[in-house]
C-alpha distance (Angstrom), angle and dihedral (degrees) to the residues before:
residue distance angle dihedral
M1 . . .
D2 3.78 . .
C3 3.76 118.5 .
G4 3.78 111.3 -96.3
T5 3.86 94.4 23.0
T6 3.80 112.0 128.5
P7 3.78 108.4 -130.4
L8 3.79 119.8 -125.7
I9 3.83 111.0 -179.9
G10 3.82 122.8 -155.8
L11 3.75 113.3 -147.7
V12 3.79 110.0 -158.8
D13 3.85 109.4 -149.0
P14 3.87 100.2 -22.6
V15 3.81 98.2 -163.5
R16 3.78 132.8 136.4
T17 3.78 112.7 10.6
A18 3.87 90.5 -7.8
K19 3.81 88.5 69.4
A20 3.77 83.8 82.2
F21 3.80 90.3 73.2
L22 3.80 90.4 71.6
P23 3.84 100.1 64.3
E24 3.78 91.2 35.5
L25 3.76 92.7 55.4
E26 3.77 90.8 45.5
R27 3.81 89.5 50.0
V28 3.80 92.5 54.5
N29 3.80 91.2 40.5
I30 3.85 96.6 -119.4
P31 3.80 112.9 148.5
F32 3.81 117.4 -127.1
V33 3.78 142.8 179.0
I34 3.84 126.1 -145.5
V35 3.78 109.2 -131.4
E36 3.81 116.8 -160.5
S37 3.82 111.1 -153.2
G38 3.79 95.7 -171.5
L39 3.80 91.5 -131.2
L40 3.81 91.0 108.7
G41 3.84 93.9 39.4
E42 3.78 120.2 -114.8
L43 3.81 109.7 -19.5
P44 3.85 112.0 -129.7
N45 3.76 130.6 -137.2
L46 3.77 95.7 18.7
T47 3.80 118.6 165.8
G48 3.76 133.7 -177.7
R49 3.75 125.2 27.0
V50 3.83 109.7 -9.2
V51 3.82 132.3 178.4
R52 3.78 106.9 -157.9
A53 3.80 123.5 -142.8
T54 3.84 116.2 -74.5
P55 3.83 130.5 -150.1
T56 3.83 91.6 -110.5
I57 3.79 136.1 21.2
E58 3.83 88.9 -123.8
I59 3.76 91.0 61.8
M60 3.82 90.4 48.6
A61 3.83 90.5 49.6
E62 3.80 90.5 52.7
R63 3.86 91.5 50.1
L64 3.82 91.7 49.5
R65 3.82 90.2 46.3
N66 3.78 89.2 55.0
L67 3.73 90.5 51.8
R68 3.82 90.0 51.3
I69 3.78 94.5 -124.1
T70 3.85 108.7 -169.4
H71 3.85 99.8 -170.5
L72 3.78 139.3 16.0
L73 3.77 129.4 -153.9
G74 3.81 122.5 -166.2
C75 3.78 100.9 -145.9
V76 3.84 105.6 -170.1
D77 3.78 130.5 30.4
P78 3.79 102.3 -94.4
S79 3.82 90.9 44.1
V80 3.82 94.2 55.3
T81 3.76 96.2 76.4
Y82 3.84 91.3 42.5
A83 3.81 89.0 52.5
D84 3.83 89.7 48.8
R85 3.84 91.1 55.0
L86 3.88 90.1 47.2
C87 3.79 91.4 51.0
A88 3.78 89.9 50.3
L89 3.78 90.9 51.8
L90 3.84 93.1 45.7
G91 3.88 97.7 40.5
L92 3.78 93.0 -120.2
P93 3.80 125.8 149.7
F94 3.88 114.5 -89.5
N95 3.78 142.5 132.8
G96 3.75 95.1 -79.0
L97 3.84 134.1 -110.4
R98 3.79 99.4 -100.2
L99 3.78 94.7 85.9
S100 3.82 99.0 14.3
E101 3.87 93.3 121.6
A102 3.83 91.7 42.2
R103 3.82 88.4 60.2
R104 3.88 87.9 62.4
N105 3.79 107.1 23.0
K106 3.81 107.8 78.0
V107 3.83 94.2 -153.5
L108 3.85 93.2 53.4
M109 3.82 90.1 39.5
N110 3.82 94.7 56.2
D111 3.83 90.9 43.7
A112 3.87 90.1 54.8
V113 3.78 93.5 46.9
R114 3.81 92.7 46.0
K115 3.83 89.6 53.2
A116 3.83 86.5 59.2
H117 3.81 87.1 60.9
L118 3.83 95.0 -108.7
R119 3.74 120.3 135.6
T120 3.81 116.5 -102.3
P121 3.83 132.3 167.4
V122 3.78 118.9 -88.0
Q123 3.75 106.7 -106.4
F124 3.84 147.6 -176.2
A125 3.78 129.0 -168.0
T126 3.75 126.3 -164.4
D127 3.80 146.2 155.2
K128 3.83 93.0 -144.0
F129 3.84 124.3 71.3
E130 3.81 89.8 -152.7
D131 3.82 89.4 62.9
L132 3.81 89.4 46.2
L133 3.82 91.5 55.0
A134 3.76 92.1 45.8
W135 3.82 89.9 53.6
L136 3.79 92.1 48.2
K137 3.81 90.8 56.0
D138 3.80 88.7 71.1
F139 3.81 93.4 41.1
H140 3.79 135.3 63.3
Y141 3.81 132.9 -118.7
P142 2.95 140.1 -81.2
V143 3.79 102.7 58.3
V144 3.76 132.8 159.3
I145 3.83 118.0 -113.4
K146 3.86 115.9 -162.7
P147 3.83 144.3 140.5
V148 3.81 117.0 -78.5
S149 3.81 91.0 -127.2
S150 3.77 122.5 25.3
G151 3.76 138.8 92.3
G152 3.78 146.0 -112.1
T153 3.83 112.3 6.7
D154 3.78 92.6 -42.5
N155 3.81 108.2 154.9
V156 3.81 92.8 -16.9
Y157 3.76 112.0 152.1
L158 3.76 136.8 -174.9
C159 3.76 103.8 -137.7
E160 3.83 125.4 -159.4
S161 3.79 105.3 167.7
D162 3.80 146.6 28.8
A163 3.77 90.0 -106.5
Q164 3.81 91.5 54.6
A165 3.78 90.2 45.8
V166 3.86 91.8 57.2
D167 3.82 91.1 44.2
Y168 3.82 95.4 49.7
F169 3.82 91.6 43.2
H170 3.80 91.4 58.1
R171 3.81 92.3 43.4
I172 3.83 89.2 56.7
Y173 3.82 107.0 31.5
G174 3.84 111.7 86.0
S175 3.81 93.8 4.4
K176 3.78 125.4 119.7
N177 3.80 111.7 -106.0
L178 3.83 130.3 -144.4
M179 3.77 90.8 -87.2
G180 3.82 94.4 54.9
A181 3.82 97.8 -105.8
I182 3.77 127.5 119.4
N183 3.80 114.7 -109.0
T184 3.80 105.2 -121.1
A185 3.86 94.8 173.9
V186 3.71 140.7 26.4
L187 3.81 126.8 -134.7
A188 3.83 124.4 -146.5
Q189 3.82 115.7 -167.4
E190 3.72 137.2 -178.3
Y191 3.81 109.7 -97.9
I192 3.76 110.2 -116.7
D193 3.82 113.0 -151.2
G194 3.74 110.2 -148.4
V195 3.78 147.9 83.6
E196 3.79 113.7 -55.1
Y197 3.84 124.2 -135.5
V198 3.78 137.9 173.7
V199 3.80 127.3 -148.5
D200 3.77 115.1 -160.2
C201 3.83 113.6 -156.7
V202 3.77 139.6 175.9
S203 3.73 116.4 -149.6
F204 3.87 116.1 -140.7
N205 3.81 107.4 -165.2
G206 3.79 93.1 -42.0
T207 3.88 96.9 -35.0
H208 3.81 106.9 113.9
T209 3.80 109.1 -149.9
P210 3.83 120.0 -167.3
I211 3.79 109.5 -132.1
D212 3.82 97.4 178.7
V213 3.82 143.6 -13.8
F214 3.79 124.6 -147.1
Q215 3.77 132.8 -171.4
Y216 3.80 112.3 -140.1
Q217 3.76 126.1 -143.3
K218 3.75 114.8 -164.8
G219 3.81 132.1 170.8
T220 3.80 145.7 173.1
H221 3.80 114.1 -84.5
N222 3.80 130.6 164.1
G223 3.79 90.5 1.3
R224 3.81 95.7 -53.8
A225 3.76 130.5 107.6
F226 3.85 126.5 -144.3
V227 3.86 95.0 42.3
Y228 3.78 110.4 158.9
E229 3.81 113.4 -113.2
K230 3.80 103.8 160.8
E231 3.81 143.4 -3.2
R232 3.84 113.8 -158.0
F233 3.79 121.5 -161.6
L234 3.83 113.8 -131.6
R235 3.83 126.2 -155.4
A236 3.76 117.8 -114.0
E237 3.82 92.6 -120.6
N238 3.83 91.3 55.7
P239 3.87 105.0 119.2
I240 3.84 90.1 -130.8
S241 3.86 90.3 50.3
K242 3.82 90.5 54.6
R243 3.84 93.2 50.8
L244 3.78 91.8 46.0
Q245 3.78 93.0 48.1
A246 3.78 93.4 52.0
F247 3.85 90.7 48.5
A248 3.81 91.3 49.3
Q249 3.78 91.9 50.9
E250 3.82 91.3 53.7
A251 3.85 91.0 48.7
L252 3.76 92.2 48.7
N253 3.84 90.1 52.8
A254 3.85 88.2 49.8
L255 3.81 89.3 57.2
D256 3.85 96.7 45.6
F257 3.85 94.8 -113.0
R258 3.80 108.8 171.0
T259 3.77 107.9 152.5
G260 3.79 139.5 21.4
A261 3.73 139.0 15.1
S262 3.83 130.0 -26.6
H263 3.80 134.3 172.3
M264 3.78 117.2 -159.0
E265 3.79 127.2 -164.8
M266 3.82 119.9 -156.3
K267 3.79 139.3 157.1
L268 3.72 133.0 -129.3
T269 3.77 108.1 -148.1
C270 3.83 129.0 -150.2
N271 3.82 86.8 -102.8
D272 3.84 88.1 61.2
E273 3.81 91.8 -109.9
I274 3.79 121.8 142.5
V275 3.79 112.9 -138.1
F276 3.79 123.2 -168.5
I277 3.87 114.3 -128.1
E278 3.83 105.7 173.6
V279 3.80 144.8 -52.9
G280 3.77 132.4 -137.6
P281 3.85 119.3 -148.5
R282 3.80 94.1 -138.6
L283 3.80 144.4 53.2
N284 3.79 117.3 -47.3
G285 3.76 108.3 -101.2
D286 3.73 141.8 -120.2
D287 3.86 92.5 51.5
I288 3.80 91.2 -74.7
H289 3.81 86.2 155.3
R290 3.76 87.9 75.5
L291 3.82 91.6 65.0
V292 3.85 91.7 43.7
Q293 3.75 91.6 53.9
V294 3.82 88.2 60.0
T295 3.84 98.2 41.7
R296 3.85 98.9 44.9
A297 3.79 114.7 79.6
D298 3.83 91.9 -134.1
A299 3.83 91.3 52.7
K300 3.80 90.3 -130.0
S301 3.79 130.8 124.0
Q302 3.84 141.9 -176.7
L303 3.83 85.8 -73.3
E304 3.72 96.9 63.3
Y305 3.83 95.5 34.3
T306 3.83 92.1 52.7
I307 3.80 88.3 58.1
D308 3.88 88.8 46.0
A309 3.82 88.6 54.0
V310 3.86 91.3 49.4
L311 3.77 90.3 51.7
G312 3.79 94.3 48.6
N313 3.76 95.1 -113.2
P314 3.85 117.4 154.8
S315 3.79 118.8 -88.5
P316 3.80 118.4 -107.0
D317 3.83 127.4 -113.8
P318 3.85 107.5 -74.4
L319 3.82 87.0 -142.7
Y320 3.79 92.4 73.8
Q321 3.80 117.5 -166.7
T322 3.73 120.1 -121.7
A323 3.80 123.8 -135.9
K324 3.79 97.9 178.6
E325 3.80 140.4 8.4
G326 3.83 111.8 -114.3
V327 3.79 145.5 -167.7
R328 3.73 133.9 178.7
V329 3.85 113.0 -146.7
H330 3.79 115.3 -161.6
I331 3.80 121.3 -139.5
I332 3.80 107.3 -130.3
S333 3.80 117.8 -160.7
R334 3.79 114.1 -144.0
G335 3.79 92.9 177.8
E336 3.75 135.9 42.0
G337 3.77 140.3 -143.2
C338 3.76 141.9 80.0
L339 3.87 110.4 -20.7
K340 3.77 107.6 -121.8
E341 3.75 100.5 174.5
L342 3.79 147.3 -33.5
R343 3.80 120.2 -107.2
N344 3.80 125.4 -143.9
C345 3.85 95.6 8.1
E346 3.78 92.3 140.0
T347 3.80 89.7 50.4
I348 3.82 91.5 51.4
Q349 3.84 92.5 46.3
S350 3.86 90.6 49.6
L351 3.84 91.8 60.1
P352 3.85 107.2 111.4
S353 3.80 91.3 -128.8
Y354 3.82 96.1 47.7
T355 3.87 109.6 126.1
H356 3.87 112.7 154.2
M357 3.78 139.0 -2.7
S358 3.76 125.0 -165.7
L359 3.82 121.1 -169.7
H360 3.79 112.8 -165.8
T361 3.84 93.0 -154.7
E362 3.77 127.4 49.0
I363 3.76 122.1 -133.0
G364 3.79 107.6 -79.1
G365 3.82 91.6 28.5
K366 3.85 127.2 113.0
V367 3.75 119.5 -94.1
V368 3.85 121.3 -166.4
R369 3.81 130.4 -162.5
T370 3.81 110.0 -79.6
T371 3.83 111.5 -111.0
D372 3.85 102.6 148.8
Q373 3.75 144.7 -3.2
T374 3.78 92.8 -74.9
N375 3.82 96.6 62.5
G376 3.80 104.2 33.9
A377 3.77 113.9 136.9
G378 3.78 94.6 -128.5
W379 3.79 141.1 -81.3
I380 3.82 143.0 -100.4
D381 3.83 123.4 -143.1
L382 3.79 120.2 -148.4
T383 3.88 120.8 -172.2
N384 3.74 130.8 170.9
P385 3.84 135.8 158.9
D386 3.86 86.3 -136.8
L387 3.77 110.4 72.3
A388 3.86 93.7 -162.1
M389 3.79 91.1 53.5
L390 3.82 91.3 47.6
Q391 3.79 89.7 51.6
E392 3.74 93.0 49.9
D393 3.80 92.4 50.3
E394 3.78 90.4 46.2
R395 3.81 88.7 53.8
Q396 3.79 91.4 51.1
L397 3.82 91.6 47.0
D398 3.83 90.8 50.9
E399 3.83 88.9 55.9
I400 3.80 92.1 47.9
L401 3.84 91.9 49.4
R402 3.85 91.2 46.2
D403 3.82 88.7 58.0
G404 3.88 88.0 48.2
I405 3.74 130.4 -116.0
L406 3.83 100.0 -154.9
V407 3.79 115.1 90.2
F408 3.77 117.2 -167.3
E409 3.83 129.0 -157.2
């Protein structure tokens, strides 16, 4: 951005975690406009300056040009490619159009990363279950079946038979995914056995700066694999963190990332091989930035650094300093019904490491059995500068959650 130019940031569909941009931009006194793409329908409960969806992207570009928008951020997965096209029309800085679709479509994404000589899962995408079964004849179970473009663990299945493959294909194909789009193809991937991690970066004019690294713990609950159990913050100086960060930077280069947030999932196998799983061209979800703000010594997260990147501020030191150890423990509902009360809340909040708790349903609301990231009951964040104390509090919390804290009518 030119010196002296007053920034005006356009936020395309700031929903879910991206809602946090609004109070943060207000806090730092940076003006912004909410841009409705129309891809998610009409966005409810919008306040402030809003540009509603237009019949064509050219009309939207003209309206934003008249407002003198200086930067655009695509806030959720479907909006990212729309924001890319708008930036191209307006001549604003962005990641470019060449691999815009590959930063969203998992088939194109893995192809681009593989061409950079990085390990990715073997995969096959199709809109016909007969073709899927034919491909599986030459492959081996288990495999992962999921949408070509979605997010989180939405409709992600661990498949161990032809019968399951057909069942999961029909659950996915033609259904609406987490991002509001219709699934027009189904992706089968080699199952990678290993420990899963995520590296959250912010790209500053082509320099990919790691902001945090988490180790995921997922399990099988209520008949579904890949249910989030824990997300553990890793220090930058951890040898595993360093290897994952270097891998992530290569993969981001392969996909032409130049500016803004990304969160990349990968696995470290028992053979010590890093395998790319996927990357999202946006903030990591489920408000994980709140935990990062407590664990990093500078009290900043992807949220604040994405705004810094937009404003042209310098990138931070990739070897971030840690103030506290941290872990997010997910609340998994094994029952369902109307939520009457929570047990042992005072005990949980009395733990020395207790930091935050988010319940996704209010008392009196309906809770369903947890099967993926979209219907988890909530989460509890623990942080502590003393690792031993954090581990003891985590052990106690595990016992409390095993006994159950959700009471149904």
